[in-house]
N, CA, C and O atoms as a DFTB+ gen file, in Angstrom:
424 C
 N C O
     1  1      -8.360      13.817     -20.328
     2  2      -8.987      13.317     -18.770
     3  2      -7.479      12.160     -18.810
     4  3      -6.879      11.760     -19.808
     5  1      -7.174      11.825     -17.191
     6  2      -6.667      10.746     -16.692
     7  2      -7.132       9.895     -16.806
     8  3      -8.335       9.705     -16.629
     9  1      -5.964       8.759     -17.287
    10  2      -6.596       7.596     -17.219
    11  2      -6.498       6.450     -15.835
    12  3      -7.216       5.477     -15.605
    13  1      -5.163       7.067     -14.943
    14  2      -4.581       5.940     -14.361
    15  2      -4.271       6.917     -13.110
    16  3      -4.234       8.140     -13.250
    17  1      -3.990       6.088     -11.535
    18  2      -4.484       6.716     -10.599
    19  2      -3.039       8.012     -10.445
    20  3      -3.019       9.139      -9.951
    21  1      -1.772       7.014     -11.256
    22  2      -0.914       7.193     -10.976
    23  2      -0.514       8.974     -12.071
    24  3       0.389       9.806     -11.990
    25  1      -0.995       8.919     -12.425
    26  2      -1.153      10.695     -13.363
    27  2      -2.020      11.334     -12.621
    28  3      -1.598      12.490     -12.584
    29  1      -3.269      11.244     -11.826
    30  2      -4.302      11.696     -11.002
    31  2      -2.723      12.268     -10.119
    32  3      -2.000      13.243     -10.323
    33  1      -2.672      11.425      -9.356
    34  2      -1.066      11.673      -8.937
    35  2      -0.473      13.035      -8.969
    36  3      -0.684      13.984      -8.214
    37  1       0.159      12.954      -9.797
    38  2       0.906      14.412     -10.530
    39  2       0.280      15.679     -10.706
    40  3       0.896      16.743     -10.649
    41  1      -1.157      15.550     -10.957
    42  2      -1.798      16.576     -11.282
    43  2      -2.013      17.724     -10.355
    44  3      -3.168      17.631      -9.940
    45  1      -1.460      18.690      -9.879
    46  2      -1.834      19.376      -8.588
    47  2      -3.438      20.057      -8.263
    48  3      -4.242      20.525      -9.069
    49  1      -3.518      19.945      -7.141
    50  2      -4.560      20.244      -6.455
    51  2      -5.783      20.614      -7.244
    52  3      -6.880      20.056      -7.266
    53  1      -5.172      22.144      -8.172
    54  2      -6.245      23.222      -8.423
    55  2      -6.780      22.119      -9.679
    56  3      -7.992      22.098      -9.895
    57  1      -5.840      21.171     -10.532
    58  2      -6.519      20.540     -11.552
    59  2      -7.389      19.564     -11.522
    60  3      -8.203      19.343     -12.419
    61  1      -7.230      18.710     -10.145
    62  2      -7.861      18.281      -9.585
    63  2      -9.371      18.391      -9.718
    64  3     -10.258      17.616     -10.077
    65  1      -9.322      19.704      -9.274
    66  2     -10.761      20.535      -8.570
    67  2     -11.469      21.009      -9.701
    68  3     -12.574      21.551      -9.738
    69  1     -10.862      20.796     -10.409
    70  2     -11.613      21.527     -11.948
    71  2     -12.128      20.560     -12.659
    72  3     -13.300      20.523     -13.035
    73  1     -11.184      19.636     -12.903
    74  2     -11.673      17.856     -13.050
    75  2     -12.756      17.938     -12.689
    76  3     -13.714      18.361     -13.335
    77  1     -12.733      17.389     -11.187
    78  2     -14.203      17.239     -10.271
    79  2     -15.280      18.016     -10.170
    80  3     -16.262      17.875      -9.441
    81  1     -14.945      19.147     -11.232
    82  2     -16.043      20.483     -11.016
    83  2     -16.911      19.657     -12.333
    84  3     -18.066      19.339     -12.052
    85  1     -16.486      19.355     -13.529
    86  2     -17.274      18.860     -14.566
    87  2     -17.724      17.433     -14.766
    88  3     -17.961      16.895     -15.847
    89  1     -17.838      16.691     -13.088
    90  2     -18.297      15.154     -12.982
    91  2     -19.656      15.297     -11.808
    92  3     -19.777      15.775     -10.680
    93  1     -20.289      14.801     -12.499
    94  2     -21.375      14.873     -11.788
    95  2     -21.659      13.548     -11.173
    96  3     -22.261      12.773     -11.916
    97  1     -21.359      13.107      -9.972
    98  2     -21.278      11.987      -9.039
    99  2     -21.035      12.444      -7.693
   100  3     -20.528      13.451      -7.198
   101  1     -21.803      10.879      -7.054
   102  2     -21.668      11.535      -5.319
   103  2     -20.650      11.262      -4.699
   104  3     -20.565      11.555      -3.506
   105  1     -19.428      10.506      -5.505
   106  2     -17.974      10.488      -4.894
   107  2     -17.102      11.880      -4.832
   108  3     -16.261      12.298      -4.035
   109  1     -17.432      12.180      -5.515
   110  2     -16.961      13.766      -5.906
   111  2     -17.126      14.769      -5.185
   112  3     -16.203      15.496      -4.818
   113  1     -18.439      14.941      -4.869
   114  2     -19.640      15.887      -4.179
   115  2     -18.925      16.252      -3.127
   116  3     -18.451      15.379      -2.400
   117  1     -18.695      17.794      -2.826
   118  2     -18.031      18.510      -2.015
   119  2     -16.439      18.185      -2.117
   120  3     -15.640      17.981      -1.203
   121  1     -16.261      18.199      -3.356
   122  2     -14.392      18.315      -3.716
   123  2     -13.959      19.936      -3.622
   124  3     -12.860      20.234      -4.090
   125  1     -14.515      20.641      -3.226
   126  2     -13.611      21.917      -2.530
   127  2     -13.052      21.922      -1.433
   128  3     -12.164      22.716      -1.123
   129  1     -13.735      20.579      -0.345
   130  2     -13.389      20.721       1.058
   131  2     -12.254      19.191       1.026
   132  3     -11.463      18.931       1.933
   133  1     -12.421      18.461      -0.069
   134  2     -11.548      17.428       0.582
   135  2      -9.376      17.588      -0.264
   136  3      -8.813      18.453      -0.935
   137  1      -9.068      16.665       0.134
   138  2      -7.675      17.392       0.571
   139  2      -7.119      16.813      -1.359
   140  3      -7.773      16.747      -2.400
   141  1      -5.899      16.559      -1.090
   142  2      -5.344      16.189      -2.830
   143  2      -6.005      14.467      -2.462
   144  3      -6.917      13.847      -3.009
   145  1      -5.080      14.084      -1.300
   146  2      -5.076      12.476      -0.932
   147  2      -6.436      11.858      -1.504
   148  3      -6.464      10.904      -2.281
   149  1      -7.399      12.435      -1.084
   150  2      -9.027      12.183      -0.869
   151  2      -9.857      12.233      -2.339
   152  3     -10.668      11.493      -2.896
   153  1      -8.952      14.014      -2.778
   154  2     -10.032      14.405      -4.037
   155  2      -9.302      12.800      -5.069
   156  3      -9.980      12.015      -5.732
   157  1      -7.689      12.762      -4.848
   158  2      -7.686      11.641      -6.168
   159  2      -8.672      10.217      -5.887
   160  3      -9.115       9.783      -6.950
   161  1      -9.027       9.544      -4.863
   162  2      -9.866       8.548      -3.963
   163  2     -11.376       8.939      -5.227
   164  3     -11.853       8.446      -6.249
   165  1     -11.639      10.184      -4.261
   166  2     -13.391      10.141      -4.606
   167  2     -12.614       9.970      -6.624
   168  3     -12.573       8.831      -7.089
   169  1     -12.115      11.159      -7.507
   170  2     -11.730      10.852      -8.621
   171  2     -12.190       9.378      -9.493
   172  3     -12.997       8.999     -10.342
   173  1     -10.742       8.719      -8.381
   174  2     -10.804       7.698      -8.885
   175  2     -11.907       6.716      -9.133
   176  3     -11.762       5.939     -10.077
   177  1     -13.067       6.649      -8.352
   178  2     -14.052       6.201      -7.682
   179  2     -15.328       6.721      -9.160
   180  3     -16.074       6.081      -9.901
   181  1     -15.043       7.975      -9.009
   182  2     -16.443       8.316     -10.063
   183  2     -15.905       8.478     -11.635
   184  3     -16.678       8.858     -12.514
   185  1     -14.186       8.080     -11.970
   186  2     -14.258       7.803     -12.973
   187  2     -13.787       6.248     -13.285
   188  3     -13.325       5.828     -14.346
   189  1     -14.063       5.423     -11.914
   190  2     -14.137       4.049     -12.391
   191  2     -12.246       3.592     -12.485
   192  3     -11.577       2.681     -12.973
   193  1     -12.148       4.091     -12.175
   194  2     -10.370       4.154     -12.686
   195  2      -9.961       2.808     -11.555
   196  3     -10.496       3.060     -10.475
   197  1      -9.428       1.902     -11.519
   198  2      -8.815       0.344     -10.797
   199  2      -7.361       1.377     -10.288
   200  3      -6.812       2.302     -10.886
   201  1      -7.103       0.825      -9.110
   202  2      -5.254       1.174      -8.759
   203  2      -4.467      -0.515      -9.122
   204  3      -4.850      -1.651      -8.840
   205  1      -3.513      -0.124      -9.693
   206  2      -2.517      -1.032     -10.265
   207  2      -2.089      -1.479      -9.247
   208  3      -1.652      -0.670      -8.428
   209  1      -2.054      -3.125      -8.885
   210  2      -1.519      -3.834      -8.497
   211  2      -0.372      -3.912      -8.842
   212  3      -0.226      -3.731     -10.051
   213  1       0.737      -4.155      -8.152
   214  2       1.538      -4.793      -7.754
   215  2       2.098      -6.374      -8.103
   216  3       1.289      -7.235      -7.756
   217  1       3.049      -6.769      -8.580
   218  2       2.961      -8.182      -8.509
   219  2       4.720      -8.867      -8.351
   220  3       5.636      -8.716      -9.159
   221  1       4.738      -9.448      -7.345
   222  2       6.013     -10.485      -7.348
   223  2       6.827     -10.940      -8.061
   224  3       6.535     -12.135      -8.085
   225  1       7.458     -10.833      -8.519
   226  2       8.644     -11.846      -9.515
   227  2       9.299     -12.328      -9.426
   228  3      10.107     -11.678     -10.090
   229  1      10.132     -13.646      -8.874
   230  2      11.505     -14.089      -9.020
   231  2      11.562     -15.294      -7.572
   232  3      12.113     -16.395      -7.545
   233  1      10.760     -14.572      -6.444
   234  2      10.701     -15.230      -4.922
   235  2       9.123     -15.960      -4.891
   236  3       8.080     -15.468      -5.320
   237  1       9.275     -16.973      -4.394
   238  2       7.890     -17.431      -3.776
   239  2       7.033     -17.117      -2.862
   240  3       6.857     -17.833      -1.876
   241  1       6.367     -15.969      -3.077
   242  2       5.851     -15.052      -1.992
   243  2       5.158     -16.012      -0.825
   244  3       5.383     -15.876       0.378
   245  1       4.477     -16.779      -1.272
   246  2       3.425     -17.503       0.034
   247  2       4.401     -18.608       0.642
   248  3       3.899     -19.301       1.526
   249  1       6.057     -18.936       0.207
   250  2       6.575     -19.317       1.078
   251  2       7.007     -18.317       1.613
   252  3       7.182     -18.435       2.825
   253  1       7.219     -17.487       1.229
   254  2       8.274     -16.236       2.880
   255  2       6.975     -16.103       3.293
   256  3       6.766     -16.753       4.317
   257  1       5.992     -15.484       2.865
   258  2       4.784     -15.369       4.021
   259  2       4.394     -16.469       5.075
   260  3       3.978     -16.066       6.162
   261  1       4.470     -17.526       4.901
   262  2       4.454     -18.809       5.663
   263  2       5.437     -18.989       6.794
   264  3       5.160     -19.177       7.979
   265  1       6.642     -18.901       6.231
   266  2       8.056     -18.239       6.975
   267  2       7.656     -17.347       7.981
   268  3       7.558     -17.745       9.142
   269  1       7.337     -15.821       7.573
   270  2       7.551     -14.788       8.479
   271  2       6.449     -15.330       9.342
   272  3       6.764     -15.142      10.517
   273  1       5.193     -15.974       9.229
   274  2       4.116     -16.181       9.963
   275  2       4.640     -16.905      11.316
   276  3       4.437     -16.432      12.434
   277  1       5.550     -18.474      11.000
   278  2       6.016     -19.102      11.714
   279  2       6.935     -18.726      12.832
   280  3       6.905     -19.206      13.965
   281  1       8.018     -17.520      12.240
   282  2       8.742     -16.401      12.692
   283  2       7.899     -15.442      14.052
   284  3       8.181     -15.063      15.189
   285  1       6.979     -15.379      13.299
   286  2       6.318     -14.468      14.392
   287  2       5.600     -14.425      15.588
   288  3       5.234     -13.448      16.240
   289  1       5.338     -16.504      15.934
   290  2       5.028     -17.210      16.496
   291  2       6.461     -17.373      17.532
   292  3       6.411     -17.704      18.716
   293  1       7.228     -17.176      17.060
   294  2       8.607     -17.602      17.632
   295  2       9.075     -16.068      17.787
   296  3      10.171     -16.102      18.347
   297  1       8.874     -15.352      17.645
   298  2       8.719     -13.853      18.153
   299  2       8.469     -14.130      19.237
   300  3       9.390     -14.332      20.028
   301  1       6.954     -14.246      19.685
   302  2       6.015     -14.424      20.866
   303  2       6.534     -14.946      21.592
   304  3       6.105     -14.591      22.690
   305  1       7.349     -15.721      21.690
   306  2       7.830     -16.980      22.575
   307  2       8.972     -16.120      23.000
   308  3       9.106     -15.972      24.215
   309  1       9.879     -15.486      22.147
   310  2      10.898     -14.997      22.760
   311  2      10.486     -13.980      23.390
   312  3      11.380     -13.409      24.015
   313  1       9.290     -13.451      23.483
   314  2       9.266     -12.094      24.463
   315  2       8.420     -12.783      25.647
   316  3       8.365     -12.042      26.629
   317  1       7.681     -14.126      25.829
   318  2       7.653     -14.208      26.964
   319  2       9.216     -14.564      27.669
   320  3       9.709     -13.926      28.599
   321  1       9.737     -15.537      27.095
   322  2      11.069     -15.814      27.319
   323  2      11.983     -14.924      28.121
   324  3      12.939     -15.140      28.866
   325  1      11.197     -13.585      27.601
   326  2      12.831     -12.698      27.815
   327  2      13.560     -13.266      27.387
   328  3      14.548     -13.259      28.121
   329  1      13.742     -13.984      26.308
   330  2      15.491     -14.149      25.365
   331  2      15.765     -12.964      24.484
   332  3      15.266     -12.947      23.359
   333  1      16.296     -12.264      24.778
   334  2      16.990     -11.021      24.254
   335  2      17.610     -11.171      22.930
   336  3      17.325     -10.467      21.961
   337  1      18.391     -12.033      22.935
   338  2      19.305     -12.515      21.872
   339  2      18.368     -13.463      20.845
   340  3      18.704     -13.428      19.661
   341  1      17.555     -14.061      21.100
   342  2      17.031     -15.164      20.590
   343  2      15.504     -13.584      19.537
   344  3      15.300     -13.462      18.330
   345  1      15.048     -13.017      20.368
   346  2      14.435     -12.165      19.843
   347  2      14.702     -11.118      18.898
   348  3      13.792     -10.617      18.239
   349  1      15.969     -10.739      18.789
   350  2      16.808      -9.982      17.492
   351  2      16.836     -11.226      16.200
   352  3      16.476     -11.219      15.023
   353  1      17.392     -12.146      17.006
   354  2      17.801     -12.716      15.409
   355  2      16.194     -12.941      15.081
   356  3      16.072     -11.959      14.349
   357  1      15.064     -13.449      15.099
   358  2      14.086     -13.857      14.886
   359  2      13.440     -11.685      14.342
   360  3      12.306     -12.108      14.564
   361  1      13.384     -11.302      14.241
   362  2      13.206      -9.705      13.953
   363  2      13.980      -9.539      12.843
   364  3      13.552      -9.099      11.776
   365  1      15.280      -9.928      13.088
   366  2      15.770      -9.582      11.689
   367  2      16.204     -10.423      10.735
   368  3      16.897     -10.114       9.766
   369  1      15.674     -11.800      11.095
   370  2      15.099     -12.721       9.891
   371  2      14.063     -11.936       9.221
   372  3      14.336     -11.304       8.200
   373  1      12.993     -11.935       9.688
   374  2      11.686     -11.551       9.513
   375  2      11.906      -9.624       8.486
   376  3      11.513      -9.287       7.369
   377  1      12.608      -8.918       9.459
   378  2      12.502      -7.849       8.686
   379  2      13.487      -8.664       7.148
   380  3      12.929      -8.356       6.094
   381  1      14.401      -9.317       6.994
   382  2      15.349      -9.735       5.948
   383  2      14.232     -10.551       4.621
   384  3      14.562     -10.954       3.505
   385  1      13.253     -10.563       5.100
   386  2      12.452     -11.551       4.247
   387  2      11.332     -10.569       3.932
   388  3      10.873     -10.667       2.795
   389  1      10.922      -9.844       4.556
   390  2      10.008      -8.947       4.008
   391  2      11.023      -7.548       3.236
   392  3      10.110      -6.795       2.897
   393  1      11.587      -7.246       3.052
   394  2      13.127      -6.802       2.396
   395  2      12.669      -7.877       1.205
   396  3      11.712      -7.596       0.483
   397  1      13.317      -8.974       1.061
   398  2      12.848     -10.068      -0.136
   399  2      11.978      -9.416      -1.075
   400  3      12.162      -8.787      -2.117
   401  1      10.811      -9.807      -0.289
   402  2       9.679      -9.421      -0.677
   403  2       9.404      -8.064      -1.648
   404  3       9.059      -7.837      -2.808
   405  1       9.713      -7.440      -0.645
   406  2       9.748      -5.627      -1.455
   407  2      10.366      -5.820      -2.369
   408  3       9.933      -5.504      -3.477
   409  1      11.797      -6.505      -2.178
   410  2      13.047      -5.995      -3.509
   411  2      12.390      -6.941      -5.264
   412  3      12.962      -6.875      -6.352
   413  1      11.230      -7.632      -4.983
   414  2      10.870      -8.572      -5.813
   415  2       9.412      -7.905      -6.091
   416  3       8.630      -8.535      -6.803
   417  1       9.101      -6.900      -5.658
   418  2       8.310      -6.294      -5.913
   419  2       8.558      -5.744      -7.039
   420  3       9.551      -5.033      -7.194
   421  1       7.356      -6.086      -8.357
   422  2       7.411      -4.615      -9.695
   423  2       5.796      -4.320      -9.864
   424  3       5.406      -3.443     -10.635
């Protein structure tokens, strides 16, 4: 039997339905009508599998996110003032910071 959500994702829909057939749990009830994504979620719930969370390594995520929140207020002010040049700068900075967090995620 699969032990991680990632292993379930690599299985075929037929294999997932075959696995669900042998499980008596309300989450997998009606498994023949579920698509692959919903069936994976139901099987994970029935089997007690937790989704693995990623962590950010090498950057201060909380500081970056607080900076993004500040920039979002600046973005709203730029929209209200119809300052397109400032709006572009703020949006690009927000994008760059989000990408920085994304690249540091393991």
